[in-house]
N, C-alpha and C positions, 0 to 999 in steps of 0.2 A: 670437303673435296670428294668428288664422285669416285667410284671404284675405277672407272675407266681412266680418268685422269691420274689417279693415284698410282696405278700400276703400269701405265703406258701401254695398255692392251692394244694390239694392232696386228697387222699381218706379220708373218714370220720374218721377212727381210727387215721390216721396221723394228721388230722386237730385237733382232740381232744388233742393229745399229744402236738401239736404245741401251742394250746391255753394254756395248762397247763404250758408250758415252757415260754410263753410270760408273763403271769401274774398269778402266782399260787394262789394268794388270790382271785381275781375275778373269777378264774376258780372254786375255792372251793365254792364261794357264788352261782355261777350258778348251780353247781352240787347239792348243798343243796336244792335250790329252785326246781330244776327238780325232785329231790327225793320227796320233799313235794307234788308236783303236782301229782306224781304217787300214793303216799300214800293216799292223800285226794280223788283222783278219785276212789280208792278202797273202801274207807269208805263211800262216799256219798250215794251209793244205799241203804245202811242199816240205814240211818238217816232219819226219817220221819218228822223232824222239818222243819220250814221254816223261812226265813227272807225276808220281803218284797215280799212274795209269791214264793221265790226260796229256793232250798236246801241250808242250811247254809254253805256248803263247796264249792259252786260254785264260790263265790267271791274270797275266798283264792286261789282256783285253778287257776283262771284267773290271779291273781296277781303273783302267784308263777311262772307260765309259762312265763309271760311277764318279770318278773325280771330276770329269768334265761337267756332269750334271750338278755335282755339289758346289764347285767353285762358281758356276754360272748362277746358281741359286743365291749364294752369299753375295755375289757381286750385284745381283738384282735388288736385294732387300736392305743391304747395309746402309744405303744412302737415306733410307727413311728415318734413321736415327739422328741425322744431321750432327754427327760427331765433329769435334775439332778436327781440322784437316790433317794435322800431324798424327793424331790418335788413329783416325780411320786409315791413314796410309800405313802405319805400323801394323795394325791388325790385319789388313788385307794382304800386305806383303808377307807377314808372318804365316798366314794361312796358305797363301799361294806358294811360298817357298817350301813349306812343310810338305805340301802335296807334290811338288816337283821332285823333292828328295825321295819321297816314297815311290812314285812311279818310276823314277830313274833306277832305283835299286831293284824293284820288282821286275822291271824290264831286263835289267842286266842279268839277274839271276835266271830269268826265263830264257835268255839267249844262251846261258851256260847249261840250261836244262837241269837246274837244281832248285830245291825249295828255297823260298825267300824267307818266309816266317818259320820259326821253330826249327831252324837249321843250326845244329851245333856240331856239324861234322868237322869243321876246321875253325881256327881262330879268326880267319878272314870272314867266313860266313857268319860267325857269331858277332863280329864287329859290325857287319852290315845290318844284321837284325837289331843290334843295339842302336844304331843310327836311326833306323826306321821307328823304333820305339820312342826315341827322343822327339822325332818329328811329330808323331801322333800325340804325344803328351802336350807338345806346344799347341798343336791344332785344337785339341780338346779344351785346353785352358782358354784359348782365345774365343772359341765358340761359347764357352760358359760365360765369358765376359759379355759377349753380345746378348746372350740370354738374359742376363741381369739387366743390361741396359734397356732391352725391349720391355721388360716387365716394369721398369721404373720410369719409362718414357711414354708419352701419349703422342705418337706420330699422327700426322694429319691423314689418317686413313679411315675407311669404313670400319666400325668396331669389329664386325665378324672377320674381316680380312686381317686386322691387327691381331686379334686373338688367335687366328690360324697360324700366323707367323710365330707368336710367342709359344704356343703349344707345340708347334713343329720343332722349334729349337729345343724345347724341354725334352721331348721324346728323343731327339737326336743325341743330346748330352747323355741321357740315361743309357742309350744304346752304345754310345762310345765307352762308357764305364763298363758295360757288359763285356767289352772286349778283354777286360782284365781276367775274366773267367777263362778265356782261351789261353791267356798267358799262364795262369795258375795251373791249367790242365796241360800245358805245353803241347797244345794241339786243338783242333776244332772238333774232333770226334770224341764221343763219350762212350766208353765201353769197348771200343775197338781201335786199332791203330788208324791214323789218318790214311786216306786212300781207300781202295776197295770199291765195291759197287756204289754208284750214285746216280742222281738225276743227270740227264744230258746237259753238257756245258757247265752248269753251276757245280755239278758233282756233289751236291748235298747228299749225305749218306742215306741209303735206303735200307740199311741193316741196323743202324744204331742212332743215338742222338747226335745232332750236329749243331753246334753253337752258332754257326754262321747264318742259319736261317733267321733267328731272332735278331741277330746283329744287322743283317741286311734290311729286314722289315723296319726295324727301329730307325736306322740311319736315314732311310728314304722317307720317313715321316716328315722330314724337313721339306720335302717337295709335296707330298700327298696332302698333309693337313693344311698348309697355307693355300693350296689349290682349292681344296674344299671350302675354306674360308672365303676365298675370292668368289667362287660360284654362289655360295650362300649370300654373300654381300651383294652380288649382282642381282639376285632374285629379290632380296629385301629392298633394294633401291627401286625396283620396278613394282614394289608392293605386292609381290606374289607369295611371299611368306612372311611370318612374324617370328619373334623370338630368335633372331638370327644368331646371336652370341651363344644362347643356350644350345642351339643345334650344333654349332662348331665345337663347343665343349663336349657334348655328348659323343660326337664323332671321334674327337681326339682321345677321350677316355676309352672308348671302345677300341680304337686303333692301338693305343698303348697297352690295353688289356690283352689284345691278340699277341702283341710282341712278347708280353710277359708270359703268357701261356706257352708260347713257342719256346721260350727260354727254359721254363720249368720242365717242359716235356723233354727237351734236349738233355737237361741235367739228369732226368730219369731214364735216359737211354732210349727214348722213343723217337724214331725218325719222322719227318714230315709225311712221307709216303713210304710205306713198307712194300718192297717188291721181292 
């Protein structure tokens, strides 16, 4: 099967329709989160409150956009596995529901102008954080299952693209597990309290280590590495390059290495950019 036919590569409107046809539920979850991002971006300029020195809607906005991209990605590739219909439905509904729970709580806490993660100020806030943790554990377990299935299955895809998906899932799972370092640290900053000076919008610390940087880079390996695999497979199909699988492996190892270096630097208290 060619890369184009395997991926449904087309114009943006056609790709949106293809995503909806591939997995309607995850398409809906992605659309909901994208709508939330737009709505909160419209509200944010009119809210003068702050959480850790930032507009309270910035964090929900970041998560809504990230979740939209993530659920759209899973909805696009999960069909390649040709799982039993019942199994695929349970996995996608589990992932989608977990993400809806997470964005609902983060948005609710943002509307209250309080922290969502690592908030032990009241029993209610602790309970919400616990529900989010349960949702993330469920999501991580389901994605780990998809990783195993992709490694044990030979989908009808160009080899470079297939390996891009496999390695993208692998980096994503390791980045998900890296999140437990933040739980153990009870915060994302290393060496200083959460908050304080940071990069615009993302607020990654410019004074100390910030575990969110490696977490972000690793999680979005699920999009970057398969995309590189797709491009490499496209070039290989046109006989413009050779050793396509080796190239994808080299990129994935390098990408994962960057995420690991960022993680170790954060643990050592080093910011991504010191200002």
